[in-house]
C-alpha positions, -999 to +999 in steps of 0.1 A: +271-112-152+289-087-174+289-086-211+317-076-233+308-045-254+321-046-289+326-011-305+351+010-322+377+027-301+370+063-292+398+077-313+383+062-346+348+072-336+358+107-329+375+111-362+345+096-381+320+117-361+339+149-366+340+143-404+302+136-404+293+166-384+314+189-406+286+190-432+254+185-412+259+213-386+263+238-414+227+231-425+213+228-390+231+259-376+221+280-406+185+269-403+183+276-366+203+308-370+179+320-396+149+310-374+164+326-343+174+357-363+139+360-376+125+357-341+150+382-327+143+407-355+105+401-351+107+408-314+129+438-320+103+450-345+076+446-319+097+463-292+109+492-314+074+498-328+056+496-295+081+519-278+077+543-308+039+540-307+040+547-270+062+578-274+041+591-304+009+585-285+023+605-256+031+633-280-004+633-294-018+633-258+004+663-250-008+681-281-044+674-272-037+687-236-023+719-251-054+725-272-076+716-242-057+742-221-061+767-249-099+763-250-102+763-213-081+795-210-107+812-232-137+797-214-123+806-180-119+842-190-150+858-174-153+886-200-152+861-229-177+837-212-201+866-205-199+877-241-207+841-253-237+840-229-250+873-243-246+861-279-263+828-271-292+846-255-296+869-286-285+900-267-251+903-285-236+937-290-207+950-310-187+951-278-194+914-272-184+905-307-152+925-305-143+908-272-148+873-287-130+883-319-100+897-300-098+866-279-098+843-310-071+864-327-049+865-296-050+827-291-046+820-328-014+842-329+000+824-299-006+790-314+014+783-346+000+749-350-035+762-359-045+778-393-078+792-381-102+792-352-139+799-351-169+798-328-205+789-337-234+798-313-260+772-306-293+791-308-282+818-331-274+814-368-240+831-363-204+823-366-172+843-357-143+831-379-106+842-374-075+833-394-042+851-397-055+873-426-090+883-415-119+880-390-155+875-403-189+874-387-217+856-405-237+825-409-220+792-402-210+770-431-216+738-411-240+731-382-228+723-347-215+687-343-237+668-319-219+638-302-233+608-282-235+615-245-209+588-237-182+605-257-161+634-247-171+670-256-144+690-239-121+682-268-126+659-298-112+658-333-130+653-366-121+653-403-131+681-426-123+697-459-099+720-441-080+691-425-083+679-389-105+701-367-100+702-329-135+709-314-146+721-280-181+726-266-189+755-243-216+747-218-235+768-193-223+756-159-256+752-140-276+731-165-249+719-190-268+737-218-247+739-250-239+776-256-215+774-284-190+752-302-154+762-309-133+745-336-097+750-349-080+737-380-047+719-371-019+722-396-010+688-412+027+693-406+021+691-368+009+655-371+034+646-399+062+658-377+049+636-348+045+606-370+079+609-386+096+592-357+074+561-363+084+557-400+109+528-401+100+506-431+093+517-467+060+500-472+044+505-438+012+525-433+003+550-405-031+562-395-044+588-369-079+582-358-102+599-333-122+584-304-149+572-327-124+553-349-128+578-377-098+583-400-082+617-396-049+612-414-031+584-434+006+583-442+010+578-471-024+590-482-046+560-492-082+551-491-085+527-462-112+508-443-104+508-406-130+483-394-106+453-397-078+473-381-099+484-351-115+450-343-083+432-334-085+395-324-060+374-305-040+406-298-011+410-274-001+440-253+035+453-251+043+487-236+006+495-234+003+490-272-020+463-289-005+443-317-015+412-337-008+395-371-034+397-398-034+391-436+004+391-438+008+423-417+017+432-382-009+456-369-001+480-339-028+501-323-031+525-294-069+530-299-087+540-267-121+558-266-108+578-236-081+593-258-090+621-284-063+608-308-049+573-314-025+557-338-027+525-360+004+512-377+005+484-403+039+468-411+041+441-438+058+409-426+077+408-458+097+439-446+108+419-416+119+389-437+138+412-461+158+426-433+171+391-423+186+382-457+221+399-451+224+380-418+214+347-435+240+352-462+267+359-436+257+327-418+262+306-449+296+320-455+307+313-420+293+278-422+314+270-452+345+283-435+336+262-405+333+231-427+368+235-440+383+241-406+365+211-391+378+187-416+414+200-412+415+197-374+393+166-369+423+142-370+443+162-344+414+166-320+404+129-321+439+120-310+442+147-283+408+142-268+407+104-268+439+100-247+427+113-213+392+099-218+406+064-224+426+066-192+396+080-172+373+053-185+398+026-175+398+039-139+360+046-136+347+013-149+365-006-121+349+013-092+323-007-073+294+017-065+285+005-030+320-002-016+340+023-037+367-002-044+383-011-077+371-043-094+389-063-120+391-048-155+359-049-176+366-058-212+353-030-235+366-009-263+339+018-259+353+040-232+324+066-235+298+039-229+317+028-198+317+063-184+281+069-192+270+037-175+289+043-143+281+080-140+244+072-145+247+047-116+265+073-094+237+099-101+209+074-093+226+065-060+230+102-051+193+108-059+183+079-035+204+095-007+189+129-012+154+115-013+159+096+019+174+127+036+145+148+024+119+123+036+135+122+071+136+160+073+100+164+061+087+139+085+105+157+114+091+191+104+056+177+100+057+161+134+068+194+149+040+213+132+014+188+143+027+190+178+024+228+178-010+228+161-024+204+187-018+227+216-050+240+232-052+266+260-069+249+289-072+282+308-094+296+280-115+264+278-121+266+316-132+302+315-155+295+286-172+267+304-176+289+335-192+315+313-216+290+298-226+280+333-231+315+345-252+326+316-273+295+317-283+305+353-290+341+346-302+345+310-317+313+298-310+288+270-306+310+239-274+327+249-261+293+262-268+278+228-249+306+209-218+303+232-219+265+230-221+267+192-191+290+190-172+268+214-181+237+193-169+254+162-136+264+179-130+228+191-139+213+157-116+237+139-088+231+164-090+193+162-092+190+124-056+181+112-065+172+077-053+205+062-022+221+077-029+253+058-062+273+056-071+306+039-068+338+059-106+341+055-112+308+072-088+317+100-107+350+105-140+331+107-125+309+134-112+340+152-148+354+151-160+325+173-132+331+198-139+368+199-177+363+203-171+342+234-147+369+248-173+396+241-199+377+260-175+372+288-166+409+291-199+424+279-194+458+263-160+464+276-141+454+245-143+464+208-127+447+177-119+462+143-107+445+111-089+460+081-082+431+057-071+438+021-093+418-003-063+403-022-050+385+009-082+369+021-075+338-001-038+336+010-029+303+028-015+305+063-007+278+089-038+268+108-045+283+142-020+311+136-040+341+149-058+328+180-027+325+201-017+361+192-051+375+201-052+353+232-019+369+242-036+403+242-062+391+267-037+372+290-009+398+291-024+431+277-060+434+290-055+415+323-045+446+343-060+472+319-088+493+333-114+510+310-124+500+275-103+474+255-096+479+219-083+452+195-073+458+158-065+432+132-049+443+099-037+422+070-021+433+037+005+421+012+039+436+004+054+421-028+058+384-019+051+387+018+019+386+038+017+410+068-007+404+097-008+430+125-026+425+158-027+457+179-042+462+214-044+491+238-035+470+268-010+477+296+020+473+272+056+463+282+088+479+293+114+484+265+138+458+280+111+432+281+102+439+244+139+436+235+142+403+253+111+388+236+123+398+201+157+384+209+142+351+219+120+351+187+150+357+164+173+332+183+149+302+181+157+274+156+135+245+146+160+220+159+154+232+195+117+239+190+101+219+218+125+227+245+126+264+237+088+267+237+083+247+268+105+270+288+092+303+273+069+326+292+052+337+260+044+302+246+018+315+222+042+339+205+070+313+203+045+287+189+034+310+161+069+322+154+083+287+149+053+275+128+059+304+104+096+295+102+089+258+097+065+265+068+079+297+053+114+311+057+138+314+086+139+352+080+101+354+085+082+352+118+069+374+146+080+409+157+068+427+189+065+464+195+051+478+227+049+510+248+042+507+285+007+520+293-003+524+257-005+489+242+013+462+221+016+456+184+025+421+171+034+417+134+034+384+116+053+381+083+052+350+061+053+340+024+021+343+004+007+309-006-022+302-029-042+270-035-033+253-067-060+256-093 
């Protein structure tokens, strides 16, 4: 029984609604716009800073590499290395000192980023110092820096009164004995120039640290404790840069103990908020303008919009859903409610039809898959039973037990229909039982190799997918093949696809035969599944191909490659599935 709906006509409702929403949306839109603007600017801040940090870190790494190459170019100079060895052993001569001095001066003059360079010998209380004004030989002002064994010694940086020192240890090659330690003072402008590209906000703070998290430089210069900045919690990673929020700041870090130099950047969140204010003010002005425009046109729009809606509602409300015929008029002044009610009924009806069609299709496919999975090769079972009988007569009960156990596992696995999908690892264990029986049958004539990528072992595949392919090698490849038989099974992933390759060195096939089989494989469709497989000479291949297509994609399946006299390669391609956690 139908009820009369009492409500205002749509024309009046539209007019009143548009007047009401003329004020409220201004506040809502402004609030959401401010929130979205903040999020966008925040994300832009993260992106710009992480990209800048990444680029600056790369510049620091390149500079470190240049210094490392500088030190190695000296160490690999045989004359320089021999002179260092003589000085270390206490047999230094004027000629040795001159050679070391000339090398230091040459490298210093070629490298404008360094203010001086010196070398301190380990067992001798001697230092050779060179800057652009002089070269001195005397006692070292500071002892050699000793680092923990886990840290790098080929190049590391340390703070000093002269600025940042780039340090390199020279070792004796056979026993890694420390011969001498080289250090060079890096000009501050080198790092300031690199950091200049990172300076965006006025009140931000930049730090350069070494691999021990010691502060090397701060811009601007401040006394800072880096413990809270190094031990980041709940951090995220963007563009290989760590960042998190802490104490009202956004902290970015590239710290890595494998890198000689790293950067930390601290941006106050207040800087991000300040950058939004112009956008917020613009939004408020636009909102006021929208308010005035909405009031002016609300009357016009209510009249224009309501006219076609009223006519449409009058037609829709009289359609009977099941018979699609017009009923008598339904009394109601609320045209939108009429449309909403009937469209909801249409959608529900369509959902029922789609659900019914899906259930029918799913049941059909499930039945086809179960029919394919249930196929058992009686020829193989017969040969296995013959083998069990022969061994029981010639070798005794132990071998019979092992073969019977493998056959039992094969049968139990084949008859278990509870899970249509199994992991590749489970399928390979099942295949091991099959191959064990075949090895017992053919003694030492055959060999099998596996190359399975670890990441695909847990991938789900249709059950009993591999045995028909391997069985195909014995039935068609090895049947007329003399000599040793070799079988290879390879599995790996490529983006979203799982690839399984079964390769044998059997008798192979002619090119025309290979082309015909591949054509059959590509032409098969699930609708003609049973009839196509029943009439196919290669029932195992067709079976596997259709099971992949039914459970994966019509573009996936089996591909055959073969060379007459050399062997056959069969490749299976399907989607990668994982068990739900």
